[in-house]
C-alpha positions, 0 to 999 in steps of 0.5 A, spaced: 163 587 806 162 595 803 161 597 811 168 595 812 171 598 806 168 605 808 171 604 815 178 603 812 177 609 808 175 613 813 181 611 818 186 613 812 183 620 812 183 620 819 190 619 819 192 624 814 188 629 818 192 628 824 198 628 820 197 635 817 195 637 824 202 634 827 205 638 821 202 645 823 203 644 830 211 642 829 212 648 824 208 653 830 213 649 835 219 651 831 217 658 830 216 659 837 222 656 839 226 660 834 223 666 837 225 664 844 232 662 842 233 669 839 230 673 845 234 669 850 240 670 846 239 677 846 239 676 854 246 673 854 244 666 857 250 662 857 246 656 855 243 659 849 250 661 847 252 654 848 247 652 843 248 657 838 255 655 838 253 648 837 249 649 832 254 654 828 259 648 829 254 643 826 253 648 820 260 649 819 262 642 819 256 640 814 258 646 809 265 644 809 263 636 808 258 638 802 263 643 799 269 638 799 268 634 792 267 641 789 274 644 792 277 637 790 275 638 783 277 645 783 284 643 785 285 638 780 283 643 775 288 648 777 293 642 777 292 640 770 292 647 768 299 648 772 302 642 768 300 644 761 303 651 763 309 648 765 310 644 759 309 650 754 314 653 758 319 647 758 318 647 750 320 654 750 326 653 754 328 648 750 328 652 744 332 657 747 337 653 750 338 650 743 340 657 741 344 659 747 348 652 745 349 655 738 352 661 740 356 658 746 360 654 741 362 660 737 363 664 743 368 658 746 372 659 740 373 666 740 375 666 748 380 660 746 383 665 741 383 671 745 386 667 751 392 665 746 393 672 744 392 670 737 389 675 732 385 675 726 389 679 721 385 682 714 379 677 715 373 680 712 366 676 712 363 678 705 356 681 706 353 677 699 351 671 703 345 667 699 340 663 702 338 657 698 333 651 698 336 644 697 333 641 691 336 634 690 340 630 695 345 625 692 346 620 697 350 614 695 355 610 698 361 614 695 358 621 693 355 626 698 352 632 695 346 637 694 343 641 689 341 648 690 337 653 687 342 658 686 347 659 681 352 664 677 346 669 676 346 670 684 353 671 684 355 663 687 362 661 685 366 655 686 369 654 693 364 658 697 362 655 704 355 652 705 353 653 712 347 650 716 345 656 721 352 656 724 355 649 722 359 648 716 356 643 711 360 643 705 363 647 699 360 649 692 364 645 687 360 646 681 356 652 678 351 653 673 346 659 671 340 657 676 343 652 680 349 649 683 352 643 687 355 643 693 360 637 696 358 635 703 363 634 709 361 627 709 363 625 702 369 621 701 373 626 697 372 632 702 378 634 706 378 640 710 383 643 715 381 643 722 383 645 729 381 640 735 379 644 741 381 645 747 388 641 746 389 646 740 392 641 735 391 642 727 388 636 723 384 634 717 377 631 717 376 627 712 369 624 709 367 617 710 361 616 705 357 616 712 354 620 717 361 621 720 368 623 719 375 621 721 381 625 724 387 624 719 394 628 718 395 630 725 402 632 727 401 630 734 398 624 737 392 627 740 389 620 743 393 621 749 391 628 750 383 627 749 383 623 756 375 623 756 375 631 755 369 633 750 373 635 744 370 640 739 372 641 732 373 647 728 375 650 722 382 652 722 383 657 717 388 653 713 388 653 706 385 659 705 378 656 703 374 657 710 375 662 715 377 659 722 372 658 728 366 655 724 363 649 728 364 642 724 362 637 729 364 633 736 369 627 737 366 621 739 369 614 741 367 608 737 368 603 742 367 597 737 372 599 732 376 603 738 377 609 734 375 616 734 370 619 729 367 626 728 360 627 729 358 632 725 353 638 728 348 638 722 344 632 720 346 632 712 340 628 711 335 633 714 337 639 710 332 644 707 335 651 707 342 653 707 346 659 707 352 660 701 357 664 704 364 667 701 370 669 706 375 673 704 381 671 708 388 674 709 394 671 710 394 672 717 390 665 718 
């Protein structure tokens, strides 16, 4: 029994020794064949050239296949970076577009005025503009007003205009030493003379107690002149309170009640800081 076990161990060792000899022989064979191929390649044998071309083709294609996953993930990373770059650029363009729209509203009014050869005479804008913070927003079904942290000590006076950027918001109706109260355009008691462009019709915008106004006291039937046009409402300068050309809002049609309303440019529920301005208007407007 022990003899058969020894024979088995000897057979295994013999097999490993043979395998070792085979590996050494294979290695020597590959080295020898490499030298032969190099020497024959230097002699420009066509057969060897074809073999070299075949080997290069196999190596190139193997390299391409092996590098495909890496190239794929690299392309994905580049596309993701480009996506975020495009998104950031989109947000910047959106902010810039908003600023350009505000400038366009003012420029459109000036162009319309110039085309009609209307001159603004003896009108000057005072430089004593005051920036104020909204302290209290008195919002009720009947009263739409805000309390500001600027008063008579800051040269605030009754009748001054309140603007949000370039948009008219309301006017000062009460002044204390350290604060003041402004009536918003949406208040029921608010009525301002306006000009409807581009149809050039004078009217009055009245507050409704809600977040929109209505057109009143028009000399002409402006509904027939709208005809699907985009109507912008500007201050007309009549009454000597506000200068002409301040953007107020845009007219939209309420299909339910079949009436035209004024959608104010500023959201009076989101006011944080406003500017108190004074206009000295001559008799030309």
